[in-house]
C-alpha positions as CSV (number, residue, x, y, z in Angstrom):
1,M,27.6,-34.0,129.7
2,K,26.8,-32.3,126.4
3,F,23.6,-33.4,124.6
4,K,24.2,-33.4,120.8
5,K,23.2,-34.8,117.5
6,V,25.7,-37.5,116.5
7,S,24.4,-38.6,113.1
8,T,21.6,-38.8,110.6
9,N,20.5,-41.8,108.6
10,H,21.3,-39.9,105.4
11,S,24.0,-37.4,104.4
12,N,22.3,-34.7,102.3
13,I,20.3,-36.8,99.9
14,M,17.1,-38.7,100.5
15,L,14.4,-40.6,98.6
16,P,10.8,-39.5,98.6
17,S,9.8,-42.5,100.7
18,D,12.5,-42.0,103.3
19,S,12.1,-40.7,106.8
20,L,14.8,-38.4,108.2
21,V,16.3,-39.9,111.4
22,L,18.4,-37.8,113.8
23,R,20.5,-39.8,116.2
24,F,21.6,-38.4,119.6
25,N,24.2,-39.4,122.1
26,Y,21.7,-39.7,125.0
27,P,18.1,-40.9,125.2
28,I,15.4,-38.3,124.5
29,E,13.1,-37.5,127.4
30,N,10.8,-35.1,125.5
31,F,10.7,-32.6,122.7
32,S,8.7,-29.5,121.5
33,A,7.4,-29.8,118.0
34,D,6.9,-26.0,117.9
35,S,10.7,-25.6,118.3
36,I,11.5,-27.9,115.4
37,L,11.1,-26.1,112.0
38,L,11.1,-27.6,108.6
39,Y,11.4,-25.4,105.5
40,D,11.3,-26.0,101.7
41,T,12.3,-23.4,99.1
42,I,8.9,-21.6,99.6
43,G,8.8,-21.4,103.3
44,L,7.9,-23.0,106.6
45,L,6.0,-26.3,106.4
46,D,3.3,-27.7,108.7
47,N,1.8,-31.2,109.2
48,V,5.2,-32.6,109.9
49,V,5.2,-35.8,112.0
50,Y,7.8,-36.2,114.7
51,K,8.3,-39.4,116.6
52,I,10.8,-40.7,119.2
53,S,12.4,-44.1,118.3
54,N,11.8,-47.2,120.4
55,D,15.3,-46.9,121.9
56,K,14.7,-43.2,122.7
57,K,18.0,-42.1,121.0
58,S,16.6,-41.0,117.7
59,L,14.0,-38.5,116.5
60,I,12.1,-39.6,113.3
61,I,10.8,-37.0,111.0
62,K,8.1,-37.9,108.4
63,Y,6.8,-35.7,105.6
64,P,5.5,-36.2,102.1
65,W,8.7,-35.1,100.5
66,V,8.7,-33.8,96.9
67,A,11.3,-35.2,94.5
68,G,13.8,-32.6,93.5
69,E,13.0,-30.2,96.4
70,N,15.5,-28.8,98.9
71,Y,14.7,-28.8,102.6
72,I,16.2,-27.3,105.8
73,L,15.5,-28.7,109.3
74,E,16.2,-26.3,112.2
75,L,16.1,-27.3,115.9
76,D,16.0,-24.4,118.2
77,S,17.9,-24.5,121.5
78,A,16.1,-26.6,124.0
79,A,13.8,-28.1,121.3
80,I,14.8,-31.5,122.8
81,Y,15.7,-32.6,126.3
82,N,17.5,-35.8,127.2
83,M,16.8,-38.1,130.1
84,Y,19.0,-36.1,132.4
85,G,17.1,-32.9,131.7
86,I,19.9,-31.4,129.6
87,P,18.7,-29.4,126.5
88,L,20.0,-29.8,123.0
89,D,22.0,-27.0,121.5
90,S,20.6,-25.5,118.4
91,T,21.4,-27.6,115.3
92,G,20.1,-28.3,111.8
93,H,20.3,-30.4,108.7
94,A,20.0,-29.5,105.0
95,F,19.0,-32.1,102.4
96,T,17.6,-32.7,98.9
97,I,15.1,-35.3,97.7
98,L,16.3,-37.4,94.9
99,T,14.4,-37.5,91.6
100,A,13.7,-40.8,89.7
101,E,16.2,-39.8,87.0
102,K,18.9,-39.4,89.6
103,S,18.2,-42.7,91.3
104,A,19.6,-46.2,90.6
105,N,18.3,-49.8,90.5
106,L,20.0,-52.9,91.8
107,I,18.9,-56.3,90.5
108,V,20.1,-59.2,92.7
109,Q,20.0,-62.8,91.4
110,I,20.9,-65.6,94.0
111,S,21.4,-69.2,93.1
112,D,22.6,-72.5,94.7
113,L,20.5,-72.2,97.8
114,D,19.2,-75.2,99.7
115,S,15.5,-75.4,99.0
116,S,14.9,-77.1,102.4
117,Q,16.2,-74.0,104.3
118,V,15.2,-70.5,105.1
119,Y,17.5,-67.5,104.3
120,F,17.6,-63.9,105.3
121,L,18.7,-61.4,102.7
122,R,19.6,-58.0,103.9
123,L,20.5,-54.9,101.9
124,Y,23.0,-52.5,103.4
125,R,24.1,-49.0,102.4
126,D,27.4,-48.8,104.2
127,K,26.5,-50.0,107.7
128,T,22.8,-49.0,107.5
129,Q,20.3,-51.7,106.9
130,I,17.9,-50.7,104.1
131,T,15.6,-53.7,104.1
132,Q,15.4,-57.4,105.0
133,L,13.7,-60.2,103.0
134,I,13.0,-63.8,103.7
135,I,13.8,-66.5,101.2
136,D,11.7,-69.5,102.1
137,E,12.4,-73.0,100.6
138,S,13.7,-71.9,97.3
139,S,16.9,-72.9,95.4
140,S,17.1,-69.5,93.6
141,F,15.8,-66.0,94.2
142,E,15.7,-62.7,92.3
143,I,14.8,-59.2,93.6
144,A,14.9,-55.7,92.1
145,F,15.7,-52.9,94.5
146,K,14.4,-49.8,92.8
147,S,14.9,-46.1,93.3
148,L,18.1,-46.3,95.4
149,I,20.5,-43.5,96.1
150,P,23.6,-44.1,93.8
151,D,26.1,-45.4,96.3
152,K,27.8,-48.7,97.4
153,Y,25.4,-51.4,98.7
154,N,26.2,-54.7,100.3
155,I,24.2,-57.9,100.4
156,E,24.2,-60.1,103.4
157,I,22.7,-63.7,103.2
158,I,22.2,-65.9,106.3
159,E,21.1,-69.5,106.2
160,D,18.7,-69.6,109.2
161,K,18.8,-73.3,110.0
162,N,17.0,-73.1,113.3
163,R,14.6,-70.4,112.0
164,N,15.0,-68.1,114.9
165,G,15.5,-64.9,112.8
166,Q,19.2,-64.4,113.5
167,W,22.7,-65.7,112.7
168,D,23.9,-68.2,115.3
169,P,27.6,-69.0,116.0
170,A,28.9,-72.4,116.8
171,D,27.8,-74.1,120.0
172,F,30.3,-76.8,120.9
173,T,28.3,-78.0,123.9
174,K,25.4,-78.9,121.6
175,K,27.7,-79.8,118.7
176,Y,26.2,-77.1,116.4
177,Q,28.3,-75.6,113.6
178,P,27.9,-71.9,112.9
179,E,25.1,-71.0,110.5
180,S,26.3,-70.2,106.9
181,Y,26.8,-66.6,106.2
182,V,28.1,-64.4,103.4
183,L,28.5,-60.7,102.9
184,V,28.9,-59.6,99.3
185,K,30.3,-56.1,98.8
186,G,29.1,-54.2,95.7
187,E,30.5,-51.4,93.6
188,K,28.9,-48.0,93.5
189,L,25.6,-47.9,91.6
190,R,25.3,-45.4,88.7
191,E,22.4,-43.0,88.5
192,N,19.6,-43.9,86.0
193,K,21.1,-47.4,85.5
194,D,20.1,-50.9,86.3
195,T,23.0,-52.8,88.0
196,E,22.9,-56.6,88.1
197,L,24.6,-58.6,90.9
198,T,24.7,-62.4,90.5
199,I,25.5,-64.4,93.6
200,S,26.1,-68.2,94.0
201,F,25.6,-68.8,97.7
202,K,27.5,-72.1,97.4
203,K,30.5,-70.5,95.6
204,E,30.6,-67.6,98.1
205,L,30.9,-70.1,100.9
206,E,33.8,-72.1,99.3
207,P,36.6,-69.6,100.3
208,I,35.5,-69.5,104.0
209,I,38.0,-71.0,106.3
210,E,36.6,-72.0,109.7
211,Q,38.7,-70.6,112.6
212,K,37.9,-72.8,115.6
213,G,34.3,-73.1,114.4
214,N,33.5,-69.5,115.3
215,L,33.9,-67.6,112.1
216,K,30.8,-65.5,111.2
217,G,31.6,-65.0,107.5
218,L,33.7,-63.6,104.8
219,D,33.6,-60.3,103.0
220,T,33.8,-60.9,99.2
221,T,33.6,-58.6,96.3
222,N,31.6,-59.4,93.1
223,K,32.0,-57.8,89.8
224,L,28.9,-55.8,88.9
225,Q,27.5,-55.7,85.4
226,I,26.0,-52.5,84.2
227,R,23.0,-52.8,81.9
228,Q,23.2,-50.1,79.4
């Protein structure tokens, strides 16, 4: 039963506002902050904040990162123990904090919404949710996501008819249809550029074919426009 790090929330590039999150294969029982070392190019850093996530399977590291700086995180052997009392093998993670000149902006414009409904808009980088917004009783919406890591981002929009904060499938016993849902896949953002993504919620729904009333949604790809 090997206790190990399975992933991080970022590869080797982070934003100044980000926290570093280390994900493990078993829940964390306890850790020793003295055995977790964070370095920049000058030397060992102090006043680093470490916190276990609510599900106990991640260690969250917070620090006032400096844009353009390189960091190395080192976890000594037995710095963390899992719920079975098994120590973590020594591991580490090297990363760089992105500068404003290297980041990208995504401007999302959404139209053809039902102004009597509430929608959830979620921004994803790959499968990682970056943020969630609520669109309340509006037929259109615009949002600028600034200082993003240049990468591919997806937009998920859910029409929350029963206002319970989640997507609901069909319920034939209650004669409910599935809530409307679209996932719009974007192209890779370019550094130091504003990228516009225009979405018609109504048009995105048109190609969706219901399969026995239990289809969650459809992945679609929109052409992005680069503002020079």
